[in-house]
N, C-alpha and C positions, 0 to 999 in steps of 0.2 A: 522759466527758472531765473528766481531774484538773488539778487546780490545778499541781502539781507539774512536767507534763508541758510544760503552757503558761509556768510561769516560767524553763523552762530554758529553751525555746526563747522568750527575750524577753530569757534572762539572755546568748544568743547575741547577739542585736543590739545590747545593750551593751557588750558588749566588744569588738563591733566597729566600733564608730560610730568615727567618719562613714563608713565603708565600705559599701555600700550589696551584698545578698546574695541570690542567688538562693533559690528556694523547696528546690534543690540542697542549696546549701550551708548553710545553714541548718540543715534536715534531718540532716545528716550531723553538722555538728559539735555538735547537741544530742543526737545519737544517737538518733533516732528516726526512722520508715520518711515517704517523701517523701509519703505520702498524710495521715498525722499531723502532721508537720510546716507542711502545706500547709494543713490545717485552721484549727491554734492561730495561722498568719501570718493569715488570713483574721480569725480571732474581734478577736486583737490591733488587726490592721485597725481594725475595728468600732466597737473601742475604745476610738481612737485613737492608739495606742501606736507602731506605725509606719504609714508611710505608702507606696506606689507610687509608687517614683522615675522607671525606665524600663526600654524596652524590649530588650533585648541578644539578637538572634538571637529565638526563641521565647521564651530564658525571661523570667522576670518579674524582677525588682530591687527587696528592699524596703530602708527604713532605719528608722529608727530618729527618732522625732520626739521631737523634744528641749521641755522647758517655755519658754514666751515670758516671757522677762522681765518684769516688770512696770509699767515703761517703754514696752514697745514694745505692752502688753497695751492700756496707758489711751489709744492716740495716736499 
């Protein structure tokens, strides 16, 4: 596992926001295999940086999690 590959996958989500991406789309844009892309998407999801949004057929769609503004966090 390399931070460089994880950063590439994360950058794809940053550049695509607010569009959601499937594992296949994100992997293709990052230049990694589907299993590798899926692994890093799961890691980013666990870190709270991307989140599952919806199912389209059998494809799971993920989207970048934007930081909440401080006013929203306060209440």
